BAVEXLUM-817337 format. One record per atom (N, C-alpha, C): chain; atom name; residue number from 1; x, y, z. Coordinates in steps of 0.001 Angstrom, whole numbers. Atoms other than C-alpha are relative to their C-alpha. Example, Ala and Ser with C-alpha at 12.3 -4.5 7.8 and 13.67 -1.06 7.14 Angstrom:
REM residues 2
 unit site pos      c1      c2      c3
    A    N   1     890   -1190       0
    A   CA   1   12300   -4500    7800
    A    C   1     900    1200       0
    A    N   2    -820   -1190     -60
    A   CA   2   13670   -1060    7140
    A    C   2    -770    1090     730
REM end
This chain:
REM residues 102
 unit site pos      c1      c2      c3
    A    N   1    -290      41    1640
    A   CA   1   34274     942     842
    A    C   1    -231   -1239    -603
    A    N   2     -34    1103     766
    A   CA   2   34635   -2590    -459
    A    C   2   -1312    -282    -156
    A    N   3    1632     591     193
    A   CA   3   30832   -3407      95
    A    C   3    -488    1124   -1169
    A    N   4      63    -941    1254
    A   CA   4   30422     -15   -1792
    A    C   4     507    -119   -1715
    A    N   5   -1317    -146    1396
    A   CA   5   32996    -770   -4589
    A    C   5   -1190   -1489    -149
    A    N   6     631    1493     678
    A   CA   6   31067   -4360   -4801
    A    C   6   -1509     746    -552
    A    N   7     933    -226     821
    A   CA   7   27934   -2665   -4947
    A    C   7    -300    1052   -1549
    A    N   8    -150    -706    1304
    A   CA   8   28740     198   -7724
    A    C   8     481   -1193    -933
    A    N   9    -320    1124    1335
    A   CA   9   30192   -3340   -9777
    A    C   9   -1316    -717    -550
    A    N  10    1203     767     381
    A   CA  10   26974   -4723  -10034
    A    C  10    -541      26   -1526
    A    N  11     496    -413    1545
    A   CA  11   25035   -4845  -13590
    A    C  11   -1518     791     742
    A    N  12    1532   -1030    -229
    A   CA  12   21677   -2385  -13770
    A    C  12    -957   -1560    -335
    A    N  13    1026     813     737
    A   CA  13   18956   -5041  -14075
    A    C  13   -1484     206     123
    A    N  14    1652    -387     600
    A   CA  14   16095   -2396  -13980
    A    C  14    -283    -259   -1357
    A    N  15     291     151     812
    A   CA  15   14002   -2421  -16352
    A    C  15    -179    1447    -864
    A    N  16    -234   -1730    1078
    A   CA  16   14656    1065  -18690
    A    C  16    -993    -190   -1227
    A    N  17     498    -412    1603
    A   CA  17   13218    2303  -22088
    A    C  17     780    -179    -689
    A    N  18    -754      40    1121
    A   CA  18   16375    1569  -23672
    A    C  18     571   -1556     -26
    A    N  19    -522    1530    -218
    A   CA  19   17430   -2200  -24393
    A    C  19    -162    -689    1487
    A    N  20     149     847   -1060
    A   CA  20   15976   -2978  -20987
    A    C  20    1247     584    1322
    A    N  21   -1082    -652   -1078
    A   CA  21   19089    -987  -19231
    A    C  21    -680    1351     277
    A    N  22     200   -1578    -158
    A   CA  22   18206    2260  -17410
    A    C  22     874    1080     -80
    A    N  23   -1041   -1100     531
    A   CA  23   19865    5255  -18564
    A    C  23    -122     968    1186
    A    N  24    -194    -876   -1095
    A   CA  24   20733    8456  -16500
    A    C  24   -1617     909    -459
    A    N  25    1323   -1108     340
    A   CA  25   17521   10699  -16372
    A    C  25   -1486   -1010     -48
    A    N  26    1340    1017     229
    A   CA  26   14906    7532  -16536
    A    C  26   -1172     -90    1051
    A    N  27     841     160    -589
    A   CA  27   13802    7173  -13128
    A    C  27    -873    1611     348
    A    N  28    1079    -976     -35
    A   CA  28   10734    9824  -12995
    A    C  28    -126     296    1796
    A    N  29    -321    -234   -1761
    A   CA  29   10935   11828   -8977
    A    C  29   -1599     581      35
    A    N  30     810    -362    -546
    A   CA  30    7589   12655   -7161
    A    C  30     261      33    1102
    A    N  31       1     -55   -1765
    A   CA  31    7257   13442   -3565
    A    C  31    -555    1043     741
    A    N  32     940    -722    -665
    A   CA  32    5026   14845   -1092
    A    C  32     926     627     917
    A    N  33    -922    -816    -937
    A   CA  33    7195   17370    1430
    A    C  33   -1250     843     910
    A    N  34     143    -711    -959
    A   CA  34    6637   19232    4328
    A    C  34     -95    1311    -279
    A    N  35    -277   -1338      80
    A   CA  35    5942   22815    3777
    A    C  35    -310     918     824
    A    N  36     204    -800   -1040
    A   CA  36    5877   25669    6160
    A    C  36     245    1259    -480
    A    N  37       7   -1254     419
    A   CA  37    4976   29213    5786
    A    C  37     -98    1352    1049
    A    N  38     -28   -1320   -1360
    A   CA  38    5080   32398    8259
    A    C  38      63    1147    -871
    A    N  39     266   -1471     460
    A   CA  39    3817   35886    7506
    A    C  39    1262     786     833
    A    N  40    -952    -693    -863
    A   CA  40    6976   38090    8258
    A    C  40    -640    1724    -484
    A    N  41     386   -1394     460
    A   CA  41    6045   41877    8133
    A    C  41   -1191    -397   -1307
    A    N  42     231    -657    1523
    A   CA  42    4880   42423    4379
    A    C  42    -157   -1351    -759
    A    N  43    -633    1254    1359
    A   CA  43    6471   38885    2862
    A    C  43    -310    -851     961
    A    N  44    -247     956     111
    A   CA  44    5912   35753    3130
    A    C  44    1365   -1307     240
    A    N  45   -1386     420    -374
    A   CA  45    8709   33224    4103
    A    C  45    -506   -1695      -6
    A    N  46     299    1106     150
    A   CA  46    8541   29156    3293
    A    C  46    1184    -569      56
    A    N  47    -573    1231    -267
    A   CA  47   10570   26095    3863
    A    C  47    -813   -1110    -158
    A    N  48     672    1418    -164
    A   CA  48   10290   22480    3476
    A    C  48     866    -745     977
    A    N  49    -557     547   -1530
    A   CA  49   10928   20639    6906
    A    C  49    1436   -1143   -1046
    A    N  50    -452    1003      96
    A   CA  50   12472   17435    5002
    A    C  50    1329     247   -1028
    A    N  51   -1539     296     977
    A   CA  51   15224   18724    2592
    A    C  51     700    1762     336
    A    N  52    -792   -1071    -412
    A   CA  52   17717   21465    3789
    A    C  52     365     922   -1091
    A    N  53    -796    -760    1229
    A   CA  53   18454   24408    1385
    A    C  53   -1450     786    -335
    A    N  54    1188     274     378
    A   CA  54   14511   24056     385
    A    C  54    -353    1626     384
    A    N  55     887    -974    -841
    A   CA  55   13170   28005    1402
    A    C  55     215    1337    -769
    A    N  56     600    -974     935
    A   CA  56   11786   30813    -385
    A    C  56    -697    1567     752
    A    N  57    1058   -1077    -517
    A   CA  57    9785   34386     130
    A    C  57    -822      76   -1276
    A    N  58    1025    -825    1579
    A   CA  58    6902   36052   -2262
    A    C  58    -525    1397    1469
    A    N  59    1003    -846    -708
    A   CA  59    4782   38806   -1070
    A    C  59   -1284    -239     118
    A    N  60    1020     835     194
    A   CA  60    1676   36760   -1412
    A    C  60     465   -1821     753
    A    N  61      22    1281    -787
    A   CA  61    1180   33078     333
    A    C  61     141    -847   -1657
    A    N  62     262     461    1352
    A   CA  62     698   31980   -3402
    A    C  62    1313      13    -968
    A    N  63   -1339    -134     602
    A   CA  63    4026   33234   -4585
    A    C  63     828    -620     498
    A    N  64   -1478     465    -903
    A   CA  64    6248   31754   -1836
    A    C  64    -610   -1601    -559
    A    N  65     521    1580     843
    A   CA  65    3919   28459   -2615
    A    C  65     706    -190   -1244
    A    N  66    -287     207    1399
    A   CA  66    4658   28627   -6263
    A    C  66    1875     -87     -61
    A    N  67   -1177    -278     -82
    A   CA  67    8196   29852   -5406
    A    C  67     606   -1318     934
    A    N  68    -450    1122    -435
    A   CA  68    8994   27036   -3259
    A    C  68     -90   -1232    -611
    A    N  69     350     944     822
    A   CA  69    7524   24409   -5378
    A    C  69    1221    -127   -1248
    A    N  70   -1536    -687    1059
    A   CA  70   10638   25894   -8031
    A    C  70    1116    -338     953
    A    N  71   -1314     612    -850
    A   CA  71   12996   25417   -5437
    A    C  71     645    -980     569
    A    N  72    -271    1716    -241
    A   CA  72   12536   21967   -4326
    A    C  72     154    -670   -1351
    A    N  73    -484     556    1444
    A   CA  73   12255   21129   -8299
    A    C  73    1792      68    -473
    A    N  74   -1266    -192     -25
    A   CA  74   15595   22839   -8691
    A    C  74    1412    -916     997
    A    N  75   -1002     901    -610
    A   CA  75   17408   21134   -6066
    A    C  75    -340   -1259     132
    A    N  76      21    1137     153
    A   CA  76   16209   17845   -6507
    A    C  76     683     -49   -1458
    A    N  77    -429     531    1168
    A   CA  77   17391   18003   -9863
    A    C  77    1195     149     -85
    A    N  78   -1552     -73    -247
    A   CA  78   20842   19504   -9163
    A    C  78     348   -1268     409
    A    N  79    -545    1036    -957
    A   CA  79   21272   16531   -6395
    A    C  79     -22   -1058    -838
    A    N  80    -317     864    1252
    A   CA  80   20509   14539   -9387
    A    C  80     971    -412    -780
    A    N  81   -1211     260     857
    A   CA  81   22979   15744  -11750
    A    C  81    1060    -211     464
    A    N  82   -1388     792    -587
    A   CA  82   25818   15365   -9390
    A    C  82     121    -924     330
    A    N  83    -500    1149    -737
    A   CA  83   25257   12367   -8000
    A    C  83     -30    -822   -1690
    A    N  84      85     468     931
    A   CA  84   25037   11427  -12028
    A    C  84    1671     113    -339
    A    N  85    -930    -257    -304
    A   CA  85   27932   13064  -12331
    A    C  85    1341   -1154     662
    A    N  86    -407     789   -1109
    A   CA  86   29568   11225   -9576
    A    C  86     627   -1508     -87
    A    N  87    -265    1818     485
    A   CA  87   29186    7526  -11097
    A    C  87    -202     156   -1454
    A    N  88     -46    -226    1106
    A   CA  88   29362    8745  -14620
    A    C  88    1330   -1067    -341
    A    N  89    -870    1225     416
    A   CA  89   31277    5467  -16315
    A    C  89     226   -1056     752
    A    N  90     207    1442    -912
    A   CA  90   30562    3005  -13429
    A    C  90    -956    -540    -443
    A    N  91    1122     729     252
    A   CA  91   28510     190  -13815
    A    C  91    -854    -447    1254
    A    N  92     878     -29   -1090
    A   CA  92   25744     992  -11204
    A    C  92   -1644    -511    -304
    A    N  93    1392      99      47
    A   CA  93   22231      38  -10404
    A    C  93    -744    1054     386
    A    N  94     640   -1250    -268
    A   CA  94   19653    2881  -10132
    A    C  94   -1352    -604    -100
    A    N  95    1705     551    -334
    A   CA  95   15734    2390   -8738
    A    C  95    -262     830     492
    A    N  96     433    -906   -1030
    A   CA  96   13442    4095   -7130
    A    C  96     105    -477    1189
    A    N  97     739     650   -1421
    A   CA  97   12283    3373   -3798
    A    C  97   -1018     817     239
    A    N  98    1377    -714    -499
    A   CA  98    9131    4242   -1653
    A    C  98     205     116    1597
    A    N  99     100     151   -1453
    A   CA  99    9450    5316    1901
    A    C  99   -1111     916    1023
    A    N 100    1162    -827    -681
    A   CA 100    6648    5870    4492
    A    C 100     316     405     932
    A    N 101     -42    -554   -1603
    A   CA 101    7151    8133    7505
    A    C 101    -921    -196     570
    A    N 102    1013     577   -1182
    A   CA 102    4635    7502   10473
    A    C 102    -807    1234     516
REM end
């Protein structure tokens, strides 16, 4: 916990659009995920392997694809908002990271 507290106390050195300080929501997000689709009766179901809770259904494959994109966007936005609320008023570092899965 002490290590986390020290990390959260560090000033934000990221280059953001406002006075050189990164503000909430400044980090754009995009990503590529693995979608899995299955035909079940007259419906298609779909989910994202890497993101628990991202699942949906649709009458057509195109409908379930669009529904799944929307579900992923909503989950990521909700997670970001919850994180921003949790760190509100704290002096934190926010930056993008990239990972490569192999």
